N, C-alpha and C positions, 0 to 999 in steps of 0.2 A: 504493500500500500504506500504510494506515495504521500510524502507532508507538505504543509504549506508553512513556509517561516518569513513571515513580514518583518523586515529590517527596521522599516521607517515606523517610527512612534505613531504619528498621526495617522497614518494608512490602519495603522495596526489597532487604533483606539476607535476610527469609521469602520473598522470590520466587526470590532467587540459589540459597537453600538447597533448596527445592522441584525446582528444575530441573536442579541438579546430583544430588540424588537420585536423579529419573525421569530423567535423560539427556536433556533436554529444553532449547529456548530459555526465557529468562525469559519471554518473552509466552505460550509454549505452557503454562507452570507455572500462570500467574495463569488463564489460560482454563480448564485444568482444575479448578484450586481454586473458581473462581466457577460453573462447571458443576454441581459436585458439592454444594456449599452450595444453590443455588438447587432440584437435585433433592432434596437432605435436607429442603426447607423444603416443597415440592409437598406438597399435601394428599393428593394420589392416592397418594403413597408411605408416608402414615402408616395403619399399622393399629391398629383398635379393641383396647384393651387386653385384653378379651377373648379375642382373636383370639390375641394374643401368649400369653396365659398358658395357653390349651388346647393351644397347638403346645407349650409350655415342659413341660406335664403330660403331654405324649404321650411325649418325649424324656427325661424324668427322672421316672422310675418311683419311686413310695414303695416303703419296704422292706416286706416281709411283716411282719403284726401281730404282736406279742410275746405278747398275751394277758393282758399286765401292766396294771394300773389306775392310772391316773393321778390318787390320791385325795389327801387331805391328808397324810398319811405320806409319800408320795412326795414333793410339794412340800416340806416340811418336810426333808425327807433332802438336798434340794438344798441348803439353806441351815444345811446342820449343825444343826437345831432338833431337841433331844429331845422325846418326847412327855411332856407333862406331864399 
């Protein structure tokens, strides 16, 4: 059986924190973290931005139109500018 020895103290503490939080051994925690990082970087898991945006638009519908016109006076009112 191979062993894992982490020489860097900060990395060791991070591995111990993850192991404790997940109820794993330190080796299993490192394996989990490395597996997730490699999966995250895998090109097959990346989705095109258009696909992500289309999904967002489907789940976050815009409100109903108000019928108001966003003209110069509207934008001026946002800046508390008076009509001159």
